[in-house]
C-alpha positions in Angstrom: 0.2 0.1 -0.2 1.0 3.5 -0.8 0.2 6.5 1.0 0.0 10.6 -0.7 -0.7 13.0 1.3 -2.0 16.6 0.3 -2.6 19.4 2.3 -5.3 22.9 1.2 -6.6 25.6 2.6 -10.1 24.9 3.6 -12.9 26.9 2.7 -16.3 26.4 1.3 -17.1 25.8 -2.7 -20.4 26.8 -4.1 -22.4 23.9 -3.0 -21.5 24.6 0.9 -19.8 21.4 1.2 -16.7 21.6 3.4 -13.3 21.3 1.4 -10.6 18.8 2.5 -7.3 20.3 4.6 -5.4 17.2 4.7 -5.8 13.9 2.8 -4.0 10.1 3.1 -4.8 8.3 0.1 -3.9 4.8 0.5 -3.4 2.2 -2.3 -4.5 -1.8 -1.9 -4.0 -3.2 -4.9 -5.6 -2.5 -8.4 -9.3 -1.9 -7.5 -9.4 -0.8 -3.8 -7.9 2.8 -2.5 -8.8 4.1 0.8 -9.1 7.8 1.5 -8.4 9.2 4.8 -9.7 13.1 4.4 -10.0 15.9 7.3 -12.6 18.1 6.9 -13.9 21.8 8.6 -16.8 22.8 9.3 -18.3 26.3 9.3 -17.9 26.2 13.2 -14.0 25.5 12.6 -14.3 22.4 13.7 -12.9 19.2 12.1 -14.2 15.8 11.4 -12.8 12.5 9.4 -14.1 10.9 6.3 -12.8 7.5 5.6 -14.1 6.9 1.8 -13.4 3.0 0.2 -13.2 3.5 -3.4 -13.7 0.6 -5.5 -13.0 0.3 -9.0 -16.4 -1.7 -10.3 -15.3 -5.1 -12.1 -17.4 -4.2 -15.0 -15.2 -1.1 -15.4 -18.1 1.5 -14.7 -16.7 3.7 -12.6 -16.1 3.7 -8.8 -18.2 2.5 -5.9 -17.2 4.1 -2.7 -18.4 3.4 0.9 -18.1 6.4 3.8 -17.4 6.5 7.5 -17.7 9.6 9.3 -15.7 9.9 12.4 -15.9 13.1 15.0 -13.9 14.2 17.2 -15.9 13.2 20.6 -15.2 9.2 18.9 -11.5 9.5 17.8 -10.1 7.2 20.7 -13.0 4.8 20.9 -12.7 4.3 17.3 -8.9 4.1 17.5 -9.1 1.4 20.3 -11.8 -0.9 18.6 -9.8 -0.6 15.6 -6.7 -1.6 17.1 -8.6 -4.5 19.3 -10.1 -6.2 16.4 -6.8 -5.9 14.6 -4.9 -7.1 17.5 -7.3 -10.0 17.7 -7.3 -11.2 14.3 -3.3 -10.9 14.2 -2.8 -12.8 17.8 -6.1 -14.7 17.9 -7.2 -16.0 14.6 -4.6 -15.5 12.0 -0.7 -15.4 14.7 1.2 -17.1 11.7 0.4 -14.7 9.0 3.2 -12.7 7.6 1.7 -9.1 7.7 4.2 -7.5 6.1 4.5 -10.5 2.8 2.6 -8.1 0.2 4.3 -4.9 1.7 7.9 -6.7 0.6 6.7 -8.1 -2.2 5.8 -4.9 -3.8 8.9 -3.2 -3.2 10.9 -5.9 -5.0 8.2 -5.3 -7.5 9.1 -1.8 -7.4 12.9 -2.2 -7.8 12.4 -4.8 -10.2 10.3 -2.1 -12.4 13.2 0.5 -11.5 16.0 -1.5 -12.7 14.5 -2.4 -16.0 13.8 0.6 -16.8 10.1 0.8 -17.4 8.6 4.0 -15.9 6.4 3.6 -13.1 3.9 6.5 -11.7 3.3 6.0 -8.1 -0.2 6.9 -8.4 -0.9 4.6 -11.4 -3.2 1.9 -10.2 -0.7 -0.7 -7.7 -0.5 -4.3 -8.8 -2.5 -6.9 -7.0 -1.1 -9.6 -5.0 -2.0 -12.3 -8.1 0.0 -9.1 -10.9 3.6 -9.6 -8.8 5.5 -12.6 -10.1 7.3 -14.3 -7.5 
């Protein structure tokens, strides 16, 4: 997965929706991207939207799902997320190598660089099935 961050001035556009003031994008394979966006309200408060964007299998656009996370829930949300991730890692799949795909992807990027092919870090990243091992 790759992360890219951007920041911009928080202003409201013409339809009065808050603008993104900070964003992190995580590409997770060919079809899935996650966006973590910080938005500013008219009352100078901030909240997070977490968006999963998945390319539709018919090639006709994207399917998006959003979660809105408000400051009063940050600590409980993070605690709950850490709890379920740790449960999977320690109780359900303790022998799984969670860093394996990251290592494989870095190796794939190095091979692409060595071969002289151009590689745009913002292009779709290969899924595990696309990387030759």
